[in-house]
C-alpha positions as CSV (number, residue, x, y, z in Angstrom):
1,X,-70.5,32.3,155.8
2,X,-67.0,33.2,154.9
3,X,-64.9,35.4,157.2
4,X,-62.6,38.0,155.6
5,X,-59.7,38.8,157.9
6,X,-57.7,42.0,157.6
7,X,-54.2,42.1,159.2
8,X,-52.2,45.2,159.0
9,X,-48.7,43.8,159.6
10,X,-46.9,40.7,158.2
11,X,-46.1,39.4,161.7
12,X,-49.9,39.5,162.5
13,X,-50.8,37.7,159.4
14,X,-48.2,35.0,159.9
15,X,-50.0,33.9,163.1
16,X,-52.7,32.5,160.7
17,X,-50.7,31.6,157.7
18,X,-47.1,30.4,157.9
19,X,-46.4,30.6,154.1
20,X,-45.2,33.6,152.1
21,X,-47.5,36.6,152.5
22,X,-47.7,39.3,149.9
23,X,-49.6,42.5,150.3
24,X,-53.0,42.3,148.5
25,X,-52.7,38.6,147.8
26,X,-55.7,36.6,149.0
27,X,-54.8,33.8,151.3
28,X,-57.3,31.0,151.9
29,X,-57.3,29.6,155.4
30,X,-58.7,26.3,156.8
31,X,-62.4,26.5,157.3
32,X,-63.0,28.9,154.3
33,X,-61.7,32.1,155.8
34,X,-59.8,34.6,153.7
35,X,-56.9,36.7,154.8
36,X,-55.5,39.9,153.3
37,X,-52.4,41.9,154.4
38,X,-53.5,45.5,154.3
39,X,-50.6,47.6,155.7
40,X,-50.9,50.0,158.6
41,X,-53.6,52.7,158.7
42,X,-57.2,53.3,158.1
43,X,-57.1,53.9,154.3
44,X,-55.2,50.6,153.6
45,X,-57.5,48.7,155.9
46,X,-60.5,50.1,154.1
47,X,-59.2,49.0,150.7
48,X,-58.4,45.5,152.0
49,X,-61.9,45.1,153.5
50,X,-63.6,46.2,150.3
51,X,-61.4,43.7,148.4
52,X,-62.5,40.9,150.7
53,X,-66.1,41.8,150.0
54,X,-65.5,41.6,146.3
55,X,-63.9,38.2,146.8
56,X,-67.1,36.9,148.5
57,X,-66.5,37.6,152.2
58,X,-69.7,37.7,154.2
59,X,-68.2,38.7,157.6
60,X,-65.2,40.9,158.4
61,X,-62.6,40.5,161.1
62,X,-60.0,43.1,162.2
63,X,-57.1,41.0,163.4
64,X,-53.9,41.9,165.1
65,X,-52.2,44.0,167.8
66,X,-53.4,47.1,169.7
67,X,-52.1,49.8,172.0
68,X,-53.2,49.6,175.6
69,X,-54.9,52.6,177.3
70,X,-55.6,51.3,180.7
71,X,-52.5,50.8,182.8
72,X,-53.9,47.6,184.5
73,X,-53.8,45.7,181.2
74,X,-50.5,44.1,180.5
75,X,-49.1,43.2,177.1
76,X,-50.7,40.1,175.7
77,X,-54.2,41.1,177.1
78,X,-56.9,40.0,174.6
79,X,-59.3,42.7,173.5
80,X,-62.7,41.6,172.0
81,X,-64.5,44.9,172.0
82,X,-68.2,45.1,172.0
83,X,-68.0,48.5,170.3
84,X,-65.5,50.3,168.1
85,X,-65.2,54.1,168.5
86,X,-64.1,56.0,165.4
87,X,-62.0,59.1,165.5
88,X,-65.1,61.0,164.2
89,X,-67.1,59.6,167.2
90,X,-68.9,57.1,165.0
91,X,-69.8,53.9,167.0
92,X,-69.6,50.5,165.4
93,X,-70.9,47.5,167.4
94,X,-69.4,44.0,167.0
95,X,-72.0,41.4,165.9
96,X,-73.5,40.4,169.3
97,X,-74.2,36.7,168.4
98,X,-70.7,36.2,167.0
99,X,-69.1,38.1,169.9
100,X,-70.9,36.0,172.5
101,X,-70.0,32.7,170.7
102,X,-66.4,33.6,170.6
103,X,-66.3,34.8,174.2
104,X,-67.9,31.6,175.4
105,X,-65.4,29.5,173.4
106,X,-62.5,31.4,174.9
107,X,-63.8,31.5,178.6
108,X,-61.2,30.2,181.0
109,X,-58.7,29.8,178.1
110,X,-58.0,33.3,177.1
111,X,-60.2,35.7,179.0
112,X,-61.0,38.9,176.9
113,X,-61.6,42.5,177.7
114,X,-64.9,43.6,176.1
115,X,-64.5,47.3,176.5
116,X,-64.4,50.0,173.8
117,X,-61.6,49.9,171.2
118,X,-60.9,53.4,170.0
119,X,-59.5,54.6,166.6
120,X,-56.5,56.8,166.3
121,X,-55.4,58.3,163.0
122,X,-51.7,58.1,164.0
123,X,-49.5,55.9,166.3
124,X,-49.8,56.9,169.9
125,X,-46.2,56.7,170.9
126,X,-46.1,58.2,174.4
127,X,-47.8,57.5,177.7
128,X,-49.2,61.0,177.7
129,X,-50.9,60.5,174.3
130,X,-52.4,57.2,175.5
131,X,-53.6,58.8,178.7
132,X,-55.2,61.6,176.8
133,X,-57.2,59.3,174.7
134,X,-58.3,57.2,177.7
135,X,-59.6,60.4,179.3
136,X,-61.5,61.4,176.1
137,X,-63.0,58.0,175.3
138,X,-62.8,55.6,178.3
139,X,-61.6,53.0,175.8
140,X,-59.5,50.0,176.9
141,X,-57.3,50.0,173.8
142,X,-56.5,51.7,170.5
143,X,-55.7,50.8,166.9
144,X,-55.7,52.4,163.5
145,X,-57.6,50.0,161.4
146,X,-60.7,48.5,163.1
147,X,-63.0,51.4,162.7
148,X,-62.5,51.5,158.9
149,X,-63.1,47.8,158.6
150,X,-66.2,48.1,160.8
151,X,-67.5,50.9,158.6
152,X,-67.2,48.8,155.5
153,X,-69.0,45.9,157.3
154,X,-71.8,48.2,158.3
155,X,-72.2,49.6,154.9
156,X,-72.4,46.1,153.4
157,X,-74.8,44.9,156.2
158,X,-72.6,42.0,157.3
159,X,-71.2,40.9,160.7
160,X,-68.0,42.4,162.1
161,X,-65.6,41.4,164.8
162,X,-62.4,42.9,166.1
163,X,-59.8,40.5,167.7
164,X,-56.8,42.4,169.0
165,X,-54.0,41.8,171.6
166,X,-52.1,44.5,173.4
167,X,-48.6,44.8,172.1
168,X,-47.6,48.2,173.7
169,X,-49.1,48.9,177.1
170,X,-50.3,52.2,178.5
171,X,-47.1,52.8,180.4
172,X,-44.7,52.3,177.4
173,X,-43.1,55.2,175.5
174,X,-42.3,53.8,172.1
175,X,-38.8,54.7,170.9
176,X,-38.6,56.7,167.7
177,X,-36.0,54.3,166.3
178,X,-38.7,51.6,166.3
179,X,-41.3,53.8,164.6
180,X,-39.0,55.2,162.0
181,X,-37.4,51.9,161.0
182,X,-40.5,49.9,159.9
183,X,-42.3,50.0,156.6
184,X,-46.0,50.2,156.0
185,X,-46.4,46.4,156.7
186,X,-44.6,46.5,160.0
187,X,-41.4,45.0,158.4
188,X,-38.1,46.2,160.0
189,X,-35.6,47.9,157.7
190,X,-32.4,46.7,159.2
191,X,-30.0,49.3,157.9
192,X,-32.3,52.0,158.9
193,X,-32.7,50.6,162.4
194,X,-28.9,50.2,162.8
195,X,-28.4,53.8,161.7
196,X,-31.0,55.1,164.2
197,X,-29.6,53.0,167.0
198,X,-26.1,54.3,166.4
199,X,-27.5,57.8,167.0
200,X,-29.8,56.9,169.9
201,X,-28.2,53.9,171.7
202,X,-30.2,54.6,174.9
203,X,-33.3,53.3,173.1
204,X,-32.0,49.7,173.0
205,X,-33.7,48.6,176.2
206,X,-37.0,50.1,175.1
207,X,-36.6,48.2,171.8
208,X,-36.0,44.9,173.5
209,X,-39.0,45.5,175.7
210,X,-41.1,46.2,172.7
211,X,-40.1,42.9,171.1
212,X,-41.1,41.0,174.3
213,X,-44.4,42.8,174.4
214,X,-45.2,42.0,170.8
215,X,-44.3,38.3,171.3
216,X,-46.8,38.3,174.2
217,X,-49.5,39.7,171.9
218,X,-48.6,37.1,169.2
219,X,-48.9,34.3,171.7
220,X,-52.4,35.4,172.8
221,X,-53.6,35.7,169.2
222,X,-52.2,32.3,168.3
223,X,-54.1,30.8,171.3
224,X,-57.3,32.5,170.0
225,X,-56.8,31.0,166.6
226,X,-56.0,27.6,168.0
227,X,-59.2,27.6,170.2
228,X,-61.6,29.1,167.8
229,X,-60.3,28.1,164.4
230,X,-59.4,30.5,161.6
231,X,-63.0,31.4,160.9
232,X,-63.4,32.4,164.5
233,X,-66.9,30.9,164.9
234,X,-68.4,33.4,162.6
235,X,-72.3,33.4,162.5
236,X,-74.0,30.7,160.5
237,X,-70.6,29.0,159.8
238,X,-70.6,25.2,159.9
239,X,-69.3,23.8,163.2
240,X,-66.9,21.5,161.4
241,X,-65.3,24.5,159.7
242,X,-64.5,26.1,163.0
243,X,-63.0,23.2,164.9
244,X,-59.8,23.7,166.9
245,X,-56.7,23.3,164.8
């Protein structure tokens, strides 16, 4: 069984593949997994997931960072949700056998949160927005891509798993200079950032904090990949294809 992995941002994809990563280019990983860089947002994730199916993927993974909704979860917390809640209230379960295998492999190494991962159609930049979604859904974290990938997996009748690490916690207000200076693949546009910082220098400390938080999420995701292998123990995969790297 071949895992097809969707990563929205370049930095998330580079945790699994250190070479050049181009949008839409299929990257083959050790153990037979396939990786595609989708770009941020539900529509891009849906297109990438469908492309992976056409390339022969028989399981789908939503991989990357998430926003925290519960104040007790610090940046770097691992989210392995048992269910994904779409913005339209659709519910998509993670494959239970796959989920349990991965949780068992990670136990005592990187302990995951199993609660609901909610979908948002836009970035939740403020504490108030995150608190409002928590009240509505009871979810532990939020992202923009997992529900779309889960929907494609459901329609295709194949296993699905979301593997996410919190990069911006529930107590963080994200500075506009950060949101307005990245492209659709999470890459910083330096001149745009410098221009925005010149107009809003007070946001410097929040930007530095964001950088630290994202590095914590990257560290967690790298530990997951190291422990589980790049196919993430997908159902029916050969054990030797999922060994620790």
